[in-house]
FIMARLO-549115 format. One record per residue (C-alpha): x, y, z. Coordinates in pm, whole numbers, plus 50000, padded with zeros to 5 digits. Example, Ala and Ser with C-alpha at 12.3 -4.5 7.8 and 13.67 -1.06 7.14 Angstrom:
% FIMARLO-549115
512304955050780
513674989450714
This chain:
% FIMARLO-549115
779659525591600
783179524991744
784849533492070
788409546492036
790649539392334
794299549392376
796419521892532
797609535492866
800069508692977
802949523593173
806689517493175
809919537493160
809929540592780
812999562892776
815019537692979
813829508092771
814679527492456
818169535192588
818819499392703
817779483592374
818799512192140
815249517592017
812989547891989
810839553092301
807809549892073
808929514491988
809359507392360
805769518792415
804499496592133
806239466692291
804709474192632
801269477292470
801699441192356
802209430592719
805869422592674
807309430493017
810809426193162
814219426693000
814289389592914
810849390792750
811729422592556
814999407392438
813189375792323
810509396792151
813059417791963
815729392091890
814409357591988
815109329191747
814899291591738
817059288892048
814179304892240
811769276192167
811059254992475
812429219992509
809729196992365
810589171792636
808829194492885
805439185092739
803519160592952
803199127492768
806049134892526
808459108892665
805809081692680
804559089392328
808069089692182
809129057192348
805979039592232
806179052391875
809869044691835
809219009391959
806449005691699
808779018891428
811518994091525
808958965891514
807818978491170
804228981291289
801808999591055
800939034391185
798019055991078
798119093691120
794639108691148
794519146191098
791789171691039
790399188190727
791459223990801
794769241090740
796149231591082
795159195291038
796659194190688
799979208990804
800069186991116
799509156290899
802269166990660
804769172690943
804059138791104
804039119990772
807359134090648
808879133390997
808009096691050
809239088290700
812649101290806
812469077091099
811709048390857
808189043690991
805459024890805
803009053690827
800119066190617
797589094390661
793829096890668
792109130690688
788389129790773
785909140090508
784019170090641
780629157690520
780819120090571
783119118690875
782729152191047
785369167391269
788159146591419
788339110291514
785149089891476
784039053491488
784239049891110
787879060991099
788759038091389
787049008491221
788749016490891
792169017091060
791428983691227
790258967490903
793348980790725
795498962490979
796848993091158
798628987491486
798789023591604
796809055691552
798489089391594
796099118991592
797079154591513
794979185891567
792239163591708
791569135191948
791399153192280
787579153492265
787149117392141
787299095192452
784679070392327
786309066191987
789729061292142
788309036092391
786909017792086
790329016991922
791879003492242
789228976292263
790268965191914
793858961792032
795298993091873
797649017392044
796659054092033
798769085492068
796929118592079
798659150791972
796309180491995
796039216492108
792319221492165
790759228592503
790479198692735
786809188692776
785509191593129
782429187293343
781519212993605
780369200393942
777709216394156
780489233394350
781749249294028
784899228194022
785959215093684
786719178493623
788819174993311
788189145093085
791229130692906
790819103392645
792089068392740
794999069792494
798389053892555
799859088992555
798389123892527
800469153492412
798619186292459
800199215492646
796759225392778
796219193192972
796309195893350
799759191893500
801659198893178
804769219593265
805379231292909
805529269192951
803779280092630
800169268792599
799259286092271
800699262592006
798459251291721
798179214491628
801049217091382
803169233991649
802599204191878
803359179891592
806519199591512
807729196791872
806919159491870
809079154091562
811859175191716
811819152692022
811749120591818
814669132691606
816659141491916
816119107092068
817249090891743
820309113291701
818989131491394
820319167491376
817789194091477
818419211691147
816369183990986
813379193791200
813749230391100
812589219790751
809069218090895
809069253991023
807319268490718
804469243690758
804129251091130
804089288291045
801359284490783
799229264791032
799799289791313
798599318691098
795859298890924
794429286391253
794419322491381
796639316291682
798049345191883
801409356191743
803009357392083
805859338792247
806819307092063
804149312191796
805769344691692
809139327491663
807669298791461
806039323091220
809029346491195
811439317991126
808929298990915
808369328790686
812119330890620
812089294890501
808839298990309
810479326590105
812909300289976
810679269689998
811769238589815
808309222989836
806879220489481
803279222889604
803859255189795
805929269289508
803049262989265
800349275689500
802299307989553
802919311789178
799299305089078
798149332489314
800609356489145
802599362489463
806269370689492
807609341989702
810089363989888
807359388889984
804849363790128
803859374290478
801159368090738
798529385990527
799119363490225
798909331990437
795749343790610
793879357390308
795349341189995
797209308390049
795349296990361
791869299690206
793059278989909
794309251590142
791139253190351
788919252790040
789929216889969
788509205390301
785429226990262
784189218589913
786139187389821
788579167590033
791539180590230
793449150190105
793899169989782
795819197489963
797939171990149
798649153989822
799859186889672
802259192389961
803549156589944
804029156789566
807539156589420
806179159289066
806079195188943
803229189388693
801069171688950
801769198989207
800789225788954
797549207788865
796599203189230
797469239389313
795239250489026
792419228889161
792749244789506
792689279789360
789569271689155
787859256389460
788619287889657
787079309989389
783919288989405
783989290889786
784199328889773
781069332089559
779089308289781
780279326490093
779119360489966
775619346789901
775449330690245
776789361790419
774209384390254
771369360990350
772579358090712
772889395790758
769419400890611
767959374590847
769439391891152
768399426891047
764839416790960
763979395391263
764089392691642
767669379991607
768789416191594
768069418991968
770219388992065
773669394292214
774759360492076
773649354491718
772379319791624
771509319091253
770059288891071
770869286590699
769409252790601
770709253190242
774189266290321
777109242890250
778079232290601
781759238690533
781059275990494
779299280290828
782459291191009
783399317090749
779899331790748
779829331791129
783079351491118
781549376790878
778489380591105
780769385991404
782649413291218
779479429891086
777569430891417
780479427591663
778739399491848
779529362491895
777859343691610
776889307991530
775789296691186
774049262991155
772999243090852
770949211490795
772709178290741
771539141990733
772529137891100
770829169691219
772139205091247
775839212991225
777529246391258
780419267991364
780819297891589
783189327491593
783639349691896
784719384092010
787579389392256
785409393692565
783409361392513
784919326792573
782869306292330
783919271492442
783169279092809
779739293092721
778929261892516
779749240592820
776879258392995
774489247792717
775729212492659
772289196992718
771199209692374
774299197692188
775089163192054
778719172791995
780869203592039
784479214392071
786779243892018
788429271892208
787589307292331
787399323091986
785859295391773
783849263591808
782089236191616
778669223391726
776089197091636
772499194291760
769079180491679
766899204591484
764339207191764
767109219891995
767809250491781
765449275291949
766059262692305
769809265492240
769459300692104
767409310492408
769789294692661
773029307892507
771579342892530
770169338192880
773569328393023
775409355392825
776979381993047
778239405292773
777609441992852
776459468492606
779939483692616
781529450292524
779239448592220
780659481292084
783719476591865
786759489392051
789579504391845
792759504992051
795169532691956
798789525692046
799989561692040
798419595291945
801039602991681
801379633391452
802229622891098
805199646591122
806869621691362
806849593791102
810399589490969
812119561190786
814229552091088
811079546991297
809639524391027
812869504291014
812649498991389
808989489091359
810129460191141
811589444791458
808019440191583
806949418591287
805289395291207
801989412591279
798769393691325
796339382491593
797869388591935
800639410291789
798669436491603
800159461391363
800839493991552
797949518191518
798459555691554
795919583991553
795849621391491
793099647491518
792459676991285
793599660190965
792569676090635
791959653090337
793199667990009
792509656289654
790879622689733
790549599789432
788599567189427
790039536389253
789079500089198
786159483689020
784369481989356
785369518089437
787059505489752
790429523489737
790919560589808
794239578089753
794779612889894
797099637090069
796789641290445
797579675590588
797789684490958
797559718591126
801349722091139
801509721190760
803009686190743
801569664490466
801819627690379
800409604890113
797409585490241
795339555690132
792069541190259
790629506690181
786869504090227
783749521690106
785409548589896
782289569089831
781369570090201
784899581190294
785019609090035
781529620690132
782489621790502
785719640490424
783769666090219
781319671990504
784059674990769
786859700190700
789009681390952
788679646391091
790389622091324
792139592791160
793519560391299
796359549291073
799499528891035
802549541190845
804479522690576
806689528390274
804919526889938
807079512289660
806049523589311
808109523688990
811369524489181
810279552889411
809739549689785
807219572389955
806109574490317
802429566390336
799699565090601
797049538190561
793839550890720
792209521890906
789189540791039
788049576691084
785569598691268
């Protein structure tokens, strides 16, 4: 069930089009993405690296840089502690290579998902101490580890936290929040209270990138040296599903340009082994091809393998490691499909189907797949979903949310049932005792305020657009809006009374339909649909005309270019 809604945001599209020499339709698409005002529009259309904020504006940046540079001058051993997902891997790479340039004595440890769990823990702190480390620098974690950081301080180590996750807080009886910062020597996180940095949406690698930029500037190293890390910040931004708005969009746009000509042997091999054209890699390929391979190492093996691939200067070693990651991802896919099918069956065949927030227990599921399966449940039922599995320490799981449900805030209301949790509005990680499972499920649903309307998938149409309006010049101008992704969605048009002619189903899973689309004016265009091919063709046969939501593109085939409409959904 879907609810189609036409975006009705207002502006003087004709005047914006005239001022920026763009089609009024493009002006409307920009307004639909909440880009308002001449400066914001100019940055959206033409913003580059010069539009990134000064990293010195981040609270804690000066203190962290001064401390770390002092440690480097004193040749003190420094340990970078990252995380086992794509953001943690890229953050660790950026800090490791960036500190190498500064002649630091730095190494990296990435937690093992199964033995260490998420982020900084007592074992990693003790290991750093026993290895003689003077300083710990976290990346993509640490903000929710006050006890562990206090333990490191008690052992005489310095700690710098670089993170992007939500700041933990306690809510008083009056509803006022008291934010809890870890007792580190310096904390760099744009979300912390009192931080004047204007853009709050960076991923962990984005924060690490800005840290290295600031360190380089203080040491007189040209900023061009820091730009070498843009492709890694871009991969993390997409892989961690951050909104492609503001500085994130610039990081991804500029990072993709560098990724197309990457000199990193590991990335070159990973791209090649997935049969991708390096110069055509875009947000989709990071999100659905390269990113899952990088994440698979932390899910089924160790994320240190992915980091080792990125750090390798040996082409043969990089190729072997890239092959390992690809094979791990293939195994991960098969395991995920089995877990997804079981989870959907459990919801459909039990009282869970009545819950507004799904809490599914898969005791035999590999804990690293819980987040992926939760995401599939969320997409299938359009409800927030948690998937938990049994571990030696109790239950562990991950949650994935819908836009109208702030998952981290809702977990704060159920903290009495959780032994550990963290995350942000759209995703979270949780741990609990097994006996807390049902009370947690009951409480998270009791406090849920989602309405029936919010539980219906909303499809937002940018513009009701006849296919006859689609011209090559409009598509060229649409390229200015790229890269598309979360927070900067691909423009979606819609037209009623479309006739589907000569549909043909392709693919071993019968999930591609090619056709001609004809409207009442007699205009036709090639069309393609990706999904249940048989259901689409059956629906088209039963309905002489239908409404389609689509996006236009140019199809390149055997040297020919053809305008094409990709049907996203129909009714």
